[in-house]
C-alpha positions as CSV (number, residue, x, y, z in Angstrom):
1,P,-49.8,63.9,196.9
2,K,-51.1,65.6,200.1
3,H,-51.1,69.3,199.1
4,D,-53.3,68.5,196.5
5,M,-55.7,67.2,199.4
6,L,-55.1,70.4,201.2
7,K,-56.0,72.8,198.1
8,N,-58.9,70.3,197.0
9,A,-60.1,70.8,200.3
10,L,-59.9,74.2,200.8
11,A,-61.3,74.9,197.3
12,D,-64.6,73.0,198.2
13,Y,-65.3,74.9,201.2
14,S,-64.9,78.1,199.1
15,S,-67.0,76.9,196.7
16,L,-69.6,76.4,199.3
17,H,-69.1,79.2,201.0
18,P,-68.3,82.6,199.0
19,D,-67.3,85.2,200.0
20,P,-70.1,88.3,199.5
21,P,-69.2,90.3,195.9
22,D,-68.4,93.6,197.9
23,A,-65.6,92.0,199.7
24,C,-63.4,90.8,196.7
25,H,-60.8,93.1,197.4
26,F,-58.5,93.6,200.6
27,M,-57.4,97.2,199.4
28,P,-59.0,99.9,198.7
29,P,-59.5,101.2,195.1
30,A,-57.4,104.4,195.5
31,L,-54.6,102.0,196.8
32,R,-54.8,99.3,193.7
33,A,-55.4,102.3,191.5
34,N,-51.7,103.7,193.5
35,L,-50.2,100.1,193.2
36,L,-51.2,99.7,189.3
37,A,-49.5,102.9,188.4
38,D,-46.4,102.8,190.5
39,Y,-45.7,98.8,188.5
40,E,-46.9,100.3,185.4
41,E,-43.8,100.0,183.4
42,G,-42.6,96.6,185.4
43,N,-46.6,95.3,184.5
44,R,-45.9,96.1,180.8
45,R,-42.8,94.6,180.4
46,V,-44.0,91.6,181.8
47,A,-47.4,91.2,179.5
48,R,-44.9,92.3,176.0
49,E,-42.6,89.3,177.4
50,F,-44.9,86.3,178.9
51,L,-48.0,87.3,177.2
52,G,-47.4,89.0,173.9
53,R,-49.8,91.9,174.6
54,E,-49.4,95.4,176.4
55,T,-51.4,95.0,178.9
56,L,-51.1,92.3,181.9
57,F,-54.3,92.8,183.5
58,A,-57.7,92.4,181.7
59,G,-60.1,95.1,182.4
60,P,-59.6,99.1,183.7
61,P,-58.2,99.9,186.5
62,P,-59.7,100.1,189.1
63,D,-61.9,103.6,190.1
64,P,-60.4,105.9,192.7
65,N,-63.6,107.1,194.0
66,A,-65.5,103.9,193.8
67,P,-67.3,102.7,197.0
68,W,-65.4,100.3,199.0
69,I,-66.3,98.0,202.1
70,A,-63.4,96.5,203.8
71,P,-63.2,92.6,204.3
72,K,-64.3,91.0,207.8
73,S,-61.3,89.7,209.7
74,L,-60.6,85.9,210.5
75,T,-62.5,85.1,213.4
76,T,-60.9,82.5,215.3
77,Q,-64.2,80.4,215.3
78,R,-64.6,80.8,211.5
79,A,-61.0,79.3,211.3
80,V,-62.1,76.5,213.3
81,E,-64.7,75.8,211.2
82,I,-62.7,75.7,208.1
83,A,-60.2,73.7,209.8
84,E,-62.8,71.1,210.8
85,F,-64.4,71.3,207.1
86,M,-61.0,70.5,205.3
87,L,-59.7,67.6,208.2
88,D,-63.5,66.2,207.3
89,A,-62.7,66.1,203.7
90,I,-59.2,65.0,204.0
91,F,-60.4,62.3,206.4
92,N,-63.6,61.6,204.1
93,R,-60.8,60.9,201.0
94,L,-58.3,58.8,202.6
95,A,-60.8,56.5,204.0
96,K,-62.4,55.8,200.4
97,E,-59.0,55.1,199.3
98,K,-58.1,52.1,201.7
């Protein structure tokens, strides 16, 4: 289906242009830790009911004092590059299917 083509094209772009490791979180560690704490009871209930375990997320919660670098904003130029890549990938796939 067409949604799979979009998803696959974006996945291909992402694998060829990975984000740097320090850009993996959109929220600072303290905010993420507070968010997890605020929803701890509900997360535990979801983990028990759907996963049969006590914790929803693997690994320890974020250290509120851990260093963090805010992710870069998506520029218009980068958005155009991504769109062009995706269009080329979809066009090439459709051409092969003919």
